[in-house]
N, C-alpha and C positions, 0 to 999 in steps of 0.2 A: 465316386471316389476316383482320385487320380491313380495312375500306374504305381507311383511311389506309395500312396496310401494303401493300395492293395498289398504291396510287398511288406510294408510295415505291419499290416494286419496279419498276414500269414505268419510272420515270424513271432508276432505277439501271441498268436494261438499256440505255437510251439513252446514258448516260454511259460504260458499260463494254463493251457488246456481249456480255454474258454469256448464252449459249444456255440453260444450265440454269435460270437465273432467269427468262428469257423463257418457257420451257415451264411454269414454276411459276405465273406471274402473268397470262399472256396467254391468253385463250380462243381456241380453234381457229377460231372464227368472227369474231375481232376484225376491225374495219374502222376505218381511219384516214381521216376526212373531209378531213384536211389534206394527204394524200399527193399531191394534184394537182400540186404544185410540186416534187415529189421524183422521183428516178429510178423507172422503171417497177416495179422489184422492191419498192419501198416500198408498192405497192398490193396486194401479195399478202396474202391474209387470214391471220390467226393470228400466232403468234410469229415466223414467217419475215419477215413484212413489218416488224415492229418491229425485228428485227435488221438488216434492210436500211436502215431509217431511221437506226439508230444508226451504221452504217458511213458513210452519207452525211454525217451531221452531224459525226462525228468526223474525217472526211477533210478538212473545212474548218476545224474549230475544235479546236486543240490544248488539252488540259486542260479539255475540256467539263465544265461543272458546271451543275447545275440545282437549286440549293438552294430549298427551300420557304419561302415567306413565311407562307402561311396555307392551311388546308384546311377545307372544310365538306362534310359528307356526310350521306346518308341510306342506306337499304338498297339503292338501285339506282344511285346516282351519287355521285361525288366531284368537288368543284370545288377546283382547286388554283391558287393564285396563287404563282408562282415567279419566279426570276430565271434568265436564260440568260447564262452567263459562259464566257469562254474567249478564246484568242488566235487570230486569223484567220491560220492558217499554210498553208492549202491553198486551192485554187480552190473558191469557193462557187458551185455549179452549180444553176441554177433551171430547171425544166422547165414546159412548157405543152403540153397534149394529147400527152403522152409524148415530146415533142421538146425539145431544148435551146432554152431561151428566152434565158437570160442567163448569163454566166460572169463572176464577180467575182474577178479575180486576187488572190492572197494579199497582204494589206497589212501583216501583222505587228501590226495594231492589236488592242487588247483590246475585247471587247464585254461589256456588262452592262446588261440591260434586262429589263423585266417582261413576263410572259405570263400568261394565264389559260387553264387547260385544264379541260374537262369530260370526265370518264371515266364511261362506262356500265359497270355491273357485272352479271354473271350467272353463276350456278353457282360463285361464289367466285373469279371471275377478271375481268379487264378485257376487255370485249367491244367497246367503242367509244371513239373519241376525236375530239374537235373542240377548236379553240383560238381564242383571240383573242390575237394577237401584235402587238407594237409593232414591226413590220418597218421602219417609217420611222426610228425611233430607231436600230435596228440598222444600217441602211444609212448613216445619218448618222455613226454611230461608225466605220464602215468607210471613211468619206470619199467615198462615191459618191452621196449624196443630201444636199442638192441637188447635181446633177451639176456638177462643176468641169471646166474644160478638161483639166487634168492627169489626172483620173480617167477621163474619157471617152477620152482619147488612149490611156491604158494598156489599157482594155478593147478599143478598136478594134485596137490593136497585137496584142493577144493573139488576137483573132479572125482578123485578116489573116495572121498568122504561123502559124496552125494550132494554137497552144498551147491555145486555148479548146476546140477540137474534141478534142484529145488528152486534156485534163483531163476533159472531159465523158465521154469513153469510159472513162477510168480510174475515175472515180467510179461510173459505171453498172456496170462490172465488179465493183468492190468491193462495191457494194450487192447485186448478184446473188449473189456468192460468200457474203456474210454470210447471205442468205436461204436458201442451200442448206445451211447448217449444221444445219437442222432439216428434217424432212419437210414439204412444202408442201401446203397446202389450196388447191385451185383457187379463184380469185376469181370472183365472179359478174359 
């Protein structure tokens, strides 16, 4: 596979959760530097962590699409500029230090914003990932930034009613189950 093919494959895994494709394009030692805001299973090394990340994102965004705008590559890296698109149909759960930090209740709104991803390559597979995302634009498209009284009330209501905790538990379970679709490599 070419460097671009590997990048396309990785983002196709995120869109679909395809375990066979994950095993084909993701190195067993894969590390995602962006997993700090994701459920703990997303920090697992290798294809399992990518599958967990896919489940996490797809649980929040129906019809998740990551179309490429541009790629640049050399023998060891691929730089991808893409758009993240989809409909916010499930709770978007953000984590900090492996604990739930924030839960954005489903808004039904469409998102469409740019991101830049840097993928490190080794042995014909993707071994590392880091990104520059325009999260402020995404949160603006979801109607939660800048915070409005209605959006804040909805988030507080979800937290007080226990819906936020239930949604976080469900997302965490979905990510862990997706990660278990492949043998796991212990994370360092």
